[in-house]
N, CA, C and O atoms as CSV, one atom per row, in Angstrom:
chain,resi,resn,atom,element,x,y,z
A,1,MET,N,N,0.845,-1.183,0.000
A,1,MET,CA,C,0.000,0.000,0.000
A,1,MET,C,C,0.887,1.243,0.000
A,1,MET,O,O,1.860,1.315,0.751
A,2,ASN,N,N,0.558,2.197,-0.823
A,2,ASN,CA,C,1.271,3.456,-0.924
A,2,ASN,C,C,0.853,4.357,0.240
A,2,ASN,O,O,-0.325,4.412,0.593
A,3,VAL,N,N,1.812,5.059,0.831
A,3,VAL,CA,C,1.514,5.954,1.955
A,3,VAL,C,C,0.500,7.009,1.542
A,3,VAL,O,O,-0.315,7.431,2.363
A,4,ASP,N,N,0.534,7.445,0.281
A,4,ASP,CA,C,-0.401,8.457,-0.190
A,4,ASP,C,C,-1.836,7.949,-0.234
A,4,ASP,O,O,-2.768,8.743,-0.359
A,5,ASP,N,N,-2.028,6.623,-0.133
A,5,ASP,CA,C,-3.364,6.042,-0.200
A,5,ASP,C,C,-4.028,5.917,1.169
A,5,ASP,O,O,-5.216,5.603,1.248
A,6,ILE,N,N,-3.290,6.153,2.236
A,6,ILE,CA,C,-3.836,5.985,3.581
A,6,ILE,C,C,-4.835,7.103,3.856
A,6,ILE,O,O,-4.496,8.284,3.787
A,7,LYS,N,N,-6.047,6.723,4.163
A,7,LYS,CA,C,-7.116,7.689,4.414
A,7,LYS,C,C,-7.382,7.820,5.905
A,7,LYS,O,O,-7.143,6.894,6.680
A,8,CYS,N,N,-7.870,8.960,6.283
A,8,CYS,CA,C,-8.349,9.169,7.636
A,8,CYS,C,C,-9.649,9.952,7.531
A,8,CYS,O,O,-10.033,10.386,6.445
A,9,SER,N,N,-10.313,10.128,8.639
A,9,SER,CA,C,-11.583,10.829,8.644
A,9,SER,C,C,-11.486,12.045,9.553
A,9,SER,O,O,-11.101,11.939,10.718
A,10,ILE,N,N,-11.838,13.196,9.005
A,10,ILE,CA,C,-11.918,14.413,9.800
A,10,ILE,C,C,-13.390,14.804,9.882
A,10,ILE,O,O,-14.239,14.202,9.224
A,11,PHE,N,N,-13.678,15.796,10.680
A,11,PHE,CA,C,-15.026,16.350,10.731
A,11,PHE,C,C,-14.968,17.723,10.084
A,11,PHE,O,O,-14.293,18.627,10.577
A,12,LEU,N,N,-15.677,17.868,8.987
A,12,LEU,CA,C,-15.711,19.111,8.229
A,12,LEU,C,C,-17.078,19.741,8.416
A,12,LEU,O,O,-18.084,19.222,7.931
A,13,ASN,N,N,-17.110,20.854,9.116
A,13,ASN,CA,C,-18.368,21.529,9.467
A,13,ASN,C,C,-19.351,20.546,10.100
A,13,ASN,O,O,-20.545,20.562,9.798
A,14,GLY,N,N,-18.829,19.687,10.985
A,14,GLY,CA,C,-19.652,18.769,11.765
A,14,GLY,C,C,-19.938,17.424,11.141
A,14,GLY,O,O,-20.503,16.552,11.802
A,15,ALA,N,N,-19.562,17.224,9.872
A,15,ALA,CA,C,-19.844,15.962,9.187
A,15,ALA,C,C,-18.544,15.216,8.875
A,15,ALA,O,O,-17.543,15.846,8.536
A,16,PRO,N,N,-18.544,13.890,8.984
A,16,PRO,CA,C,-17.340,13.124,8.641
A,16,PRO,C,C,-16.948,13.363,7.186
A,16,PRO,O,O,-17.803,13.454,6.305
A,17,HIS,N,N,-15.640,13.464,6.951
A,17,HIS,CA,C,-15.131,13.712,5.599
A,17,HIS,C,C,-13.793,12.987,5.453
A,17,HIS,O,O,-12.886,13.213,6.254
A,18,PRO,N,N,-13.653,12.114,4.442
A,18,PRO,CA,C,-12.390,11.399,4.265
A,18,PRO,C,C,-11.331,12.297,3.631
A,18,PRO,O,O,-11.630,13.093,2.741
A,19,VAL,N,N,-10.102,12.161,4.096
A,19,VAL,CA,C,-8.962,12.879,3.527
A,19,VAL,C,C,-7.751,11.954,3.534
A,19,VAL,O,O,-7.756,10.909,4.185
A,20,ARG,N,N,-6.727,12.349,2.809
A,20,ARG,CA,C,-5.463,11.614,2.834
A,20,ARG,C,C,-4.762,11.952,4.148
A,20,ARG,O,O,-4.606,13.124,4.489
A,21,ALA,N,N,-4.344,10.935,4.875
A,21,ALA,CA,C,-3.663,11.151,6.153
A,21,ALA,C,C,-2.424,12.009,5.944
A,21,ALA,O,O,-1.609,11.725,5.066
A,22,GLY,N,N,-2.281,13.055,6.747
A,22,GLY,CA,C,-1.130,13.936,6.667
A,22,GLY,C,C,-1.228,14.997,5.583
A,22,GLY,O,O,-0.289,15.768,5.385
A,23,ALA,N,N,-2.361,15.045,4.873
A,23,ALA,CA,C,-2.525,16.043,3.812
A,23,ALA,C,C,-2.461,17.444,4.405
A,23,ALA,O,O,-3.024,17.692,5.471
A,24,PRO,N,N,-1.779,18.360,3.724
A,24,PRO,CA,C,-1.773,19.739,4.213
A,24,PRO,C,C,-3.134,20.388,3.987
A,24,PRO,O,O,-3.820,20.089,3.010
A,25,LEU,N,N,-3.511,21.263,4.883
A,25,LEU,CA,C,-4.800,21.940,4.801
A,25,LEU,C,C,-5.044,22.583,3.434
A,25,LEU,O,O,-6.151,22.463,2.912
A,26,PRO,N,N,-4.050,23.267,2.825
A,26,PRO,CA,C,-4.314,23.871,1.512
A,26,PRO,C,C,-4.727,22.854,0.440
A,26,PRO,O,O,-5.454,23.201,-0.490
A,27,GLU,N,N,-4.272,21.610,0.563
A,27,GLU,CA,C,-4.668,20.565,-0.391
A,27,GLU,C,C,-6.175,20.310,-0.302
A,27,GLU,O,O,-6.853,20.198,-1.324
A,28,LEU,N,N,-6.688,20.220,0.913
A,28,LEU,CA,C,-8.125,20.018,1.100
A,28,LEU,C,C,-8.911,21.226,0.585
A,28,LEU,O,O,-9.914,21.068,-0.111
A,29,LEU,N,N,-8.453,22.425,0.928
A,29,LEU,CA,C,-9.161,23.626,0.491
A,29,LEU,C,C,-9.201,23.710,-1.034
A,29,LEU,O,O,-10.224,24.080,-1.610
A,30,ALA,N,N,-8.092,23.369,-1.684
A,30,ALA,CA,C,-8.058,23.380,-3.149
A,30,ALA,C,C,-9.034,22.358,-3.720
A,30,ALA,O,O,-9.725,22.635,-4.700
A,31,ALA,N,N,-9.092,21.175,-3.108
A,31,ALA,CA,C,-10.011,20.134,-3.571
A,31,ALA,C,C,-11.470,20.585,-3.420
A,31,ALA,O,O,-12.340,20.157,-4.178
A,32,LEU,N,N,-11.723,21.441,-2.448
A,32,LEU,CA,C,-13.076,21.955,-2.215
A,32,LEU,C,C,-13.352,23.216,-3.039
A,32,LEU,O,O,-14.460,23.751,-3.012
A,33,GLY,N,N,-12.333,23.687,-3.773
A,33,GLY,CA,C,-12.490,24.891,-4.582
A,33,GLY,C,C,-12.469,26.172,-3.769
A,33,GLY,O,O,-13.065,27.175,-4.163
A,34,LEU,N,N,-11.774,26.137,-2.619
A,34,LEU,CA,C,-11.729,27.284,-1.724
A,34,LEU,C,C,-10.303,27.802,-1.613
A,34,LEU,O,O,-9.348,27.033,-1.719
A,35,GLY,N,N,-10.160,29.098,-1.401
A,35,GLY,CA,C,-8.826,29.671,-1.271
A,35,GLY,C,C,-8.784,30.784,-0.252
A,35,GLY,O,O,-9.810,31.218,0.271
A,36,ALA,N,N,-7.562,31.242,0.022
A,36,ALA,CA,C,-7.363,32.347,0.961
A,36,ALA,C,C,-8.143,33.565,0.475
A,36,ALA,O,O,-8.219,33.823,-0.727
A,37,GLY,N,N,-8.705,34.291,1.391
A,37,GLY,CA,C,-9.488,35.468,1.040
A,37,GLY,C,C,-10.957,35.160,0.834
A,37,GLY,O,O,-11.785,36.070,0.802
A,38,THR,N,N,-11.291,33.871,0.693
A,38,THR,CA,C,-12.696,33.512,0.488
A,38,THR,C,C,-13.282,32.766,1.677
A,38,THR,O,O,-14.500,32.617,1.774
A,39,VAL,N,N,-12.419,32.288,2.595
A,39,VAL,CA,C,-12.902,31.505,3.726
A,39,VAL,C,C,-12.147,31.839,5.013
A,39,VAL,O,O,-11.021,32.338,4.988
A,40,LEU,N,N,-12.793,31.552,6.119
A,40,LEU,CA,C,-12.171,31.538,7.438
A,40,LEU,C,C,-12.111,30.078,7.864
A,40,LEU,O,O,-13.058,29.323,7.646
A,41,VAL,N,N,-10.990,29.681,8.477
A,41,VAL,CA,C,-10.818,28.282,8.871
A,41,VAL,C,C,-10.508,28.195,10.357
A,41,VAL,O,O,-9.656,28.912,10.882
A,42,GLU,N,N,-11.232,27.284,11.023
A,42,GLU,CA,C,-10.971,26.957,12.421
A,42,GLU,C,C,-10.540,25.496,12.462
A,42,GLU,O,O,-11.231,24.628,11.929
A,43,HIS,N,N,-9.402,25.221,13.093
A,43,HIS,CA,C,-8.853,23.868,13.192
A,43,HIS,C,C,-8.815,23.468,14.655
A,43,HIS,O,O,-8.104,24.076,15.456
A,44,ASN,N,N,-9.578,22.449,15.000
A,44,ASN,CA,C,-9.639,21.958,16.388
A,44,ASN,C,C,-9.881,23.084,17.391
A,44,ASN,O,O,-9.249,23.145,18.445
A,45,GLY,N,N,-10.816,23.976,17.037
A,45,GLY,CA,C,-11.224,25.038,17.951
A,45,GLY,C,C,-10.393,26.296,17.909
A,45,GLY,O,O,-10.644,27.224,18.678
A,46,ARG,N,N,-9.397,26.353,17.021
A,46,ARG,CA,C,-8.528,27.536,16.941
A,46,ARG,C,C,-8.620,28.159,15.555
A,46,ARG,O,O,-8.380,27.492,14.549
A,47,ALA,N,N,-8.969,29.441,15.508
A,47,ALA,CA,C,-9.034,30.159,14.232
A,47,ALA,C,C,-7.616,30.317,13.692
A,47,ALA,O,O,-6.682,30.617,14.436
A,48,LEU,N,N,-7.473,30.109,12.377
A,48,LEU,CA,C,-6.168,30.174,11.730
A,48,LEU,C,C,-6.050,31.372,10.804
A,48,LEU,O,O,-7.022,31.773,10.164
A,49,PHE,N,N,-4.857,31.938,10.737
A,49,PHE,CA,C,-4.534,32.913,9.709
A,49,PHE,C,C,-4.150,32.126,8.459
A,49,PHE,O,O,-3.577,31.042,8.578
A,50,PRO,N,N,-4.447,32.636,7.267
A,50,PRO,CA,C,-4.084,31.916,6.046
A,50,PRO,C,C,-2.598,31.538,5.974
A,50,PRO,O,O,-2.255,30.507,5.395
A,51,LYS,N,N,-1.718,32.355,6.551
A,51,LYS,CA,C,-0.286,32.034,6.520
A,51,LYS,C,C,0.032,30.777,7.344
A,51,LYS,O,O,1.095,30.180,7.171
A,52,GLU,N,N,-0.881,30.375,8.238
A,52,GLU,CA,C,-0.679,29.171,9.056
A,52,GLU,C,C,-1.144,27.901,8.348
A,52,GLU,O,O,-0.755,26.802,8.741
A,53,TRP,N,N,-1.967,28.034,7.316
A,53,TRP,CA,C,-2.562,26.873,6.661
A,53,TRP,C,C,-1.554,25.836,6.193
A,53,TRP,O,O,-1.784,24.650,6.429
A,54,PRO,N,N,-0.438,26.206,5.537
A,54,PRO,CA,C,0.482,25.182,5.027
A,54,PRO,C,C,1.088,24.284,6.119
A,54,PRO,O,O,1.476,23.149,5.840
A,55,ALA,N,N,1.166,24.781,7.337
A,55,ALA,CA,C,1.760,24.000,8.429
A,55,ALA,C,C,0.796,22.973,9.022
A,55,ALA,O,O,1.218,22.095,9.774
A,56,ILE,N,N,-0.490,23.075,8.692
A,56,ILE,CA,C,-1.487,22.164,9.252
A,56,ILE,C,C,-1.558,20.903,8.409
A,56,ILE,O,O,-1.906,20.952,7.229
A,57,GLN,N,N,-1.226,19.770,9.022
A,57,GLN,CA,C,-1.359,18.463,8.373
A,57,GLN,C,C,-2.545,17.761,9.013
A,57,GLN,O,O,-2.616,17.613,10.233
A,58,LEU,N,N,-3.473,17.332,8.171
A,58,LEU,CA,C,-4.718,16.751,8.668
A,58,LEU,C,C,-4.507,15.352,9.233
A,58,LEU,O,O,-3.821,14.520,8.639
A,59,ARG,N,N,-5.111,15.112,10.392
A,59,ARG,CA,C,-5.000,13.831,11.082
A,59,ARG,C,C,-6.396,13.318,11.437
A,59,ARG,O,O,-7.361,14.078,11.523
A,60,ASP,N,N,-6.466,12.026,11.637
A,60,ASP,CA,C,-7.737,11.393,11.974
A,60,ASP,C,C,-8.376,12.078,13.179
A,60,ASP,O,O,-7.733,12.269,14.211
A,61,GLY,N,N,-9.638,12.441,13.036
A,61,GLY,CA,C,-10.383,13.057,14.129
A,61,GLY,C,C,-10.296,14.569,14.201
A,61,GLY,O,O,-10.981,15.185,15.017
A,62,ASP,N,N,-9.457,15.191,13.352
A,62,ASP,CA,C,-9.394,16.657,13.348
A,62,ASP,C,C,-10.774,17.231,13.065
A,62,ASP,O,O,-11.598,16.627,12.379
A,63,ARG,N,N,-10.997,18.415,13.616
A,63,ARG,CA,C,-12.272,19.112,13.385
A,63,ARG,C,C,-11.971,20.435,12.686
A,63,ARG,O,O,-11.211,21.266,13.184
A,64,LEU,N,N,-12.588,20.604,11.524
A,64,LEU,CA,C,-12.442,21.837,10.758
A,64,LEU,C,C,-13.798,22.498,10.607
A,64,LEU,O,O,-14.795,21.840,10.307
A,65,GLU,N,N,-13.823,23.781,10.814
A,65,GLU,CA,C,-14.995,24.590,10.498
A,65,GLU,C,C,-14.526,25.559,9.431
A,65,GLU,O,O,-13.560,26.295,9.634
A,66,ILE,N,N,-15.197,25.561,8.307
A,66,ILE,CA,C,-14.854,26.445,7.210
A,66,ILE,C,C,-16.060,27.338,6.929
A,66,ILE,O,O,-17.166,26.856,6.683
A,67,ILE,N,N,-15.825,28.630,6.972
A,67,ILE,CA,C,-16.891,29.605,6.764
A,67,ILE,C,C,-16.534,30.453,5.555
A,67,ILE,O,O,-15.457,31.046,5.497
A,68,ARG,N,N,-17.446,30.509,4.587
A,68,ARG,CA,C,-17.236,31.357,3.401
A,68,ARG,C,C,-17.441,32.820,3.773
A,68,ARG,O,O,-18.392,33.173,4.470
A,69,VAL,N,N,-16.535,33.658,3.296
A,69,VAL,CA,C,-16.633,35.089,3.507
A,69,VAL,C,C,-17.432,35.668,2.341
A,69,VAL,O,O,-17.093,35.462,1.176
A,70,VAL,N,N,-18.488,36.388,2.673
A,70,VAL,CA,C,-19.346,36.979,1.647
A,70,VAL,C,C,-19.431,38.482,1.923
A,70,VAL,O,O,-19.743,38.907,3.035
A,71,ALA,N,N,-19.153,39.260,0.907
A,71,ALA,CA,C,-19.251,40.704,1.039
A,71,ALA,C,C,-20.495,41.199,0.306
A,71,ALA,O,O,-20.975,40.568,-0.636
A,72,GLY,N,N,-20.980,42.293,0.739
A,72,GLY,CA,C,-22.137,42.866,0.072
A,72,GLY,C,C,-22.943,43.711,1.025
A,72,GLY,O,O,-22.602,43.864,2.198
A,73,GLY,N,N,-23.985,44.239,0.515
A,73,GLY,CA,C,-24.748,45.109,1.387
A,73,GLY,C,C,-26.196,45.063,1.148
A,73,GLY,O,O,-26.955,45.757,1.824
């Protein structure tokens, strides 16, 4: 089995979501079609600055809350 094939389960906005074990957060955001400036991300109860995203490697049981930023009036 290839290490890249190992899956784990995180909770994304409260629902189970499979990801590649150890995947960096930006990889998941890209797969979801989301990028810096369009979302706010909370990882295991801590709000993250976009500059912190590359250092986050997803692990089994992690909890992510992703909120889309919408501007308008």
